[in-house]
N, C-alpha and C positions, 0 to 999 in steps of 0.2 A: 504494500500500500504506500502511496506517495502522499505526503502531507505538506500543506503549506501553513506554517504557523503565522498567526496574526502579527503584522508589523505595523504599528500605529503610524498612519500617514505615509508609509513607504510602499510603493508598488510601481512597477514599470508601466508607463502609459501605453495603451494599445496604439499600434501604427494606424495612420489614417487609411481608410478603405479607399480603393481605387474608384474613380468616377463611374465605372461600369456598374457598381453596386449602389449607385445613388438612389435608385428606386426601391432598395431593400428596406424592409421593416422587421424589427426584432420585437417580439411580443409574446405573451402567453399563447399557447396553442388553443385553437378552437375545437369544439367537439367534432366538427366535420373534417378535421385535418389529420386525424390519427392514422388513417390508412396511408396517407402520403408520408407521414413521419416514420411509420414502420417500414415503408418501402425505402426511404432514405437510409435507415439503419441497416437494412438488408444490403443495399448498394455499397455501403461503407464497411460491411463485414462486422458489424456490431453484434456481439453475442449477447442476447437478452436472457434475463432470468426466465425460467419456465412459467412463472406466475404472471408475466407481463402480457397477458392475453388482452384482446379488445375489451372484454368484460371488466377485467381488473383495471385497465387503464381508464375506462369510462368511470369507474367508481372513484379512482384517484382524482380524476378531473373534476368531479362534482365537489370533492372535499377541498382541493387546493390547486386550481388551474394555474396560479402564479408559479408553481413549482416546475412547470414545463415550458421552456422557452423555445421558440422557433424563429428562424430568420427566413423571411419569405420575399421573393422577388417575382414579379409577374405571376402571382398566385402559385408559384412553385416553391415548395419547402426545400431550402438549400443548406440549412444547418439546424441542429436541435441539441438540447441537453435537458436533463432532468435533475432536480435538486431534491435533497432529502435531509431531514434532521428530526430529532425527537422533540416534540413540543415541550415535554416536561424537563428535558435536559438538552438544551440547544447549544451547548458549548462547541460541539463538533458537528459540522455539516458535511454533506457528501455531494460531489458533482459526478453525475453518471451519464453514460451514453452520449458524451459529446461527440458530435459527428458533423463534418462539413463535406458536402458533395464534392467529388473529385475536381470538377472544372473550377471550383471556387476556392480551392486550397492554396496555401502559401500567399494569401493576399491580406492576412490580418484578421479575417473573420473569426477564426477559432479563438484568437486572443480576445477579441471583443466579447465573444460569448462567455469566455472564462471570467472576464472582468464583470460582466453583468451578473453572472452566477454568484461571484464572490460578493458583489454588492447586496444581492438578495439575501445571501446567508448572513452577512454582517448585519443587515437590517433586522434579521430574525434573532439576533443576539449571539450568533456563532462566533467563537474565538479562533477557530481554525477550520480549514476545509481539507477533505481527503478525496482521493480518486483511486480507484482500483484498476490496475492494468495487468495485461498478460506479460509475463517476462520476455516472451519472444517478440513482442511488438515494439521494436527498437525505435521506430518513428514516433510512436505515441509517447514513449519514455522521454525522448529528446524534446518533444514539444512541451511536456509538462515541466521538465527541468528548466527549459527556457522561460516558462511562466513563473519560476521561482519556487517550485515544489521540490522537496527533498524526500528521499526514501527513508521512511521511519520504521516500517515493519516489513522486513523482506519476505517473510513466508506466511502464506495463508492457505489452508487446505479446505476443500469443500467436497461434498458428496451429494449427488442427487438422490433423494429418497422417494422411490416409486411407491405409489399407493398400493398397499397389499389388501387383497380381499380377505375379509374376516370370515372364517369358517362358520357355517350355520350350525 
């Protein structure tokens, strides 16, 4: 897990976006945009948790739509991220599923999405932000290090728990 600890008043400014993205809007996702967001994640190779079905996402959207940010241009979703934190203990926040469509990468959009996500977590009272990455994803690791994140917890293991039928 890579963590960025809170640094009061210190953070690199995002690069200005190129003029081509002047028509872009970054905002919370709308209910009718989830299919496009899931398609973006698929195009970007994002591995989603098994629970992130349309039903689960719809439920989360009803509770906190501001946790889901998208960048849209010409009604096409070109970037997205999901934020998470515990309401009762909001010291640590999580940035997940950050993705930028391939034609729009390396133009500063990912950095802008990170800064907006950090601002939202900060407004929720979070003191630091975490992101989980696959060790083999060297491009993503380099991106997050460039954003000021450092590796804090090098190993995390998980196991999918399939539903077992209960004998009658």
